[in-house]
Structures are given as C-alpha cells and as structure tokens.
C-alpha positions in Angstrom: 68.1 108.8 109.3 70.3 108.3 106.2 70.4 109.1 102.6 68.5 106.4 100.7 65.7 106.5 103.2 63.5 107.9 100.5 64.3 104.8 98.4 63.2 102.6 101.2 60.0 104.5 101.5 59.4 104.0 97.7 59.5 100.3 98.3 56.4 100.9 100.4 54.6 102.8 97.7 51.1 101.8 96.8 51.0 99.0 94.2 54.3 97.6 95.5 54.4 94.1 96.9 53.5 93.8 100.5 56.4 95.1 102.4 57.3 94.9 106.1 56.7 98.0 108.2 59.7 100.2 108.5 60.9 102.3 111.5 60.5 106.0 110.6 63.0 108.4 112.0 61.9 110.4 115.1 62.2 113.7 113.3 61.8 117.1 114.9 59.0 119.3 113.5 58.2 123.0 114.1 54.7 124.4 114.0 53.7 127.7 112.5 54.8 129.5 115.7 58.2 127.8 115.7 57.3 125.5 118.7 59.1 122.1 118.3 57.5 118.7 118.5 58.9 115.2 117.8 57.3 112.7 115.6 57.3 110.3 118.6 54.9 112.7 120.4 52.2 111.3 118.2 52.8 107.6 119.0 49.6 105.8 119.8 47.9 107.6 116.9 47.9 106.6 113.2 49.9 109.4 111.5 49.6 110.7 108.0 52.8 112.6 107.2 52.4 114.7 104.1 55.3 116.7 102.6 53.9 119.6 100.4 54.5 123.2 99.1 52.2 126.1 98.3 53.5 126.3 94.7 52.8 122.6 94.0 49.7 122.0 91.9 49.2 118.4 92.9 49.6 119.4 96.5 46.7 121.9 96.0 44.6 119.0 94.9 45.7 116.6 97.7 45.5 118.9 100.7 41.6 119.3 100.7 41.4 115.5 100.4 43.6 115.2 103.4 41.6 117.8 105.2 38.4 115.6 104.5 40.2 112.5 105.8 41.3 114.4 109.0 37.8 115.7 109.5 36.4 112.2 109.1 38.9 110.1 111.2 40.6 112.7 113.4 38.2 111.9 116.3 39.1 108.2 115.9 42.8 108.7 116.4 44.1 109.8 113.0 46.6 112.6 113.0 47.5 114.4 109.7 50.7 116.3 109.8 51.1 118.6 106.8 54.9 119.3 106.6 55.5 122.3 104.4 58.8 122.5 102.5 58.5 126.0 101.1 61.5 128.2 101.3 59.4 131.2 102.2 57.4 130.1 105.2 55.5 133.4 105.4 53.5 132.2 102.4 51.9 129.4 104.3 49.3 131.1 106.6 47.6 133.0 103.8 47.7 129.9 101.6 46.0 127.8 104.4 43.4 130.6 104.8 42.7 130.7 101.1 42.4 127.0 100.8 40.2 126.9 104.1 42.6 124.2 105.6 42.8 123.6 109.3 45.3 120.7 109.2 48.2 120.9 111.7 51.1 122.4 109.6 54.7 121.8 110.5 58.1 122.5 109.0 61.4 120.6 109.3 64.8 122.1 109.1 66.7 121.8 105.7 69.1 119.2 107.2 66.2 116.9 108.2 64.6 117.4 104.8 67.8 116.5 103.1 68.4 113.5 105.2 64.9 112.1 104.6 65.6 112.5 100.9 62.1 113.4 100.0 62.6 114.2 96.3 59.0 114.3 95.2 56.1 116.3 96.5 53.5 115.8 97.5 54.8 112.8 99.3 52.8 111.1 102.0 53.7 108.3 104.4 51.2 106.6 106.8 52.6 105.5 110.1 51.0 102.9 112.4 50.4 103.5 116.1 54.0 102.5 116.9 55.5 105.0 114.4 56.4 102.5 111.7 56.0 103.5 108.0 53.3 101.2 106.5 52.9 102.7 103.0 54.2 105.7 101.0 52.4 107.7 98.4 54.6 109.7 96.0 52.7 112.3 94.1 48.9 112.6 94.1 46.3 110.3 92.7 42.7 109.6 93.5 43.6 105.8 93.6 46.3 106.6 96.2 43.9 108.7 98.3 41.3 105.9 98.2 44.0 103.4 99.3 45.2 105.9 102.1 41.6 106.2 103.4 41.1 102.4 103.6 44.5 101.8 105.1 44.0 104.5 107.7 40.7 102.9 108.8 42.4 99.5 109.0 45.3 100.8 111.1 42.9 102.7 113.4 41.1 99.4 114.0 44.3 97.6 115.1 44.5 97.2 118.9 48.2 97.5 119.3 51.1 96.6 117.1 51.0 95.1 113.6 47.8 93.3 112.8 46.2 94.1 116.1 48.4 91.8 118.2 48.6 92.8 121.8 
C-alpha cells in the first residue's frame, strides 16, 4: 500500500477509459466484534468493497442499493464488504438496525485507511475473483450503481482470471 493508491483507483472510475486491473492491497479488516479478516480471505468471490460513514448522506442512499445487490447476487458469489470509517464505531449497530441492513460490516485501522488514501465517501471498489481492482466508484450515483450491478454480473460469469481465461 502506498499514498497515491487512491489516485490509481480513480483511474478506474466509471467513465474512465478501459484500464487494466490493478492489484488491491491485502488489507486487514475487523468485523463488528473485532474479529480480524484479510481481504484475501474473500478470493474466489467477486468483492464489492464500500467505504462509508453513518453521517454521510450519499452513503445512506447507496447502502440500501448495495443491500439489494447483495441480496440478489450473494448466492452467486458476490460479497459486499461495507467498510465503516466512523470515528465512533458504537454508532454503527443502531444505524444498521434503523436502515434494516444486513451487509457484512467491517472496519480498518486508521493507518490502513490513511495508506489507502480514500478521501471521498462513499467510495466503492469492485474486485475480481483474484482480488484485482476492476473499477472504482467515488461518490454515489444511480448511473454508477447500474454500472456496478452490470459489472458484478459480468465478473461473476468469468470462470477464472480476467475475461474468463482458465
């Protein structure tokens, strides 16, 4: 991981020219109970990694859409990891209950958050089955959500590796 990684992800933003897939750092995540997991634990699945906060208005619009996507494609191998960046993590469980969200929620430590350089939230990255970043979605838009849904279905249809190559 390095500073500037966020800039690299922005090159993958929707509407950008077709970019090569980029290795995404194998970050450590912590669930609501503080149990650690590594991003590599999810290899073999298509992963939607979404950075959000309870106080973020666009996040509140995007999270229900991600929940629908997870409900629709989760059984086919899509994993949605909602990575919260709130300073006060105790706000998260009541927020999830109020919003009726059952997405897997994780946190990263402040150092990892800083190293990733995510400066905009919501910020979503979709990773292929090999853990490579395919596209990034800074902010929330209905167009971006439509693109994410289509891309997720395409990536789920790939056998292994880019473009379905064995």
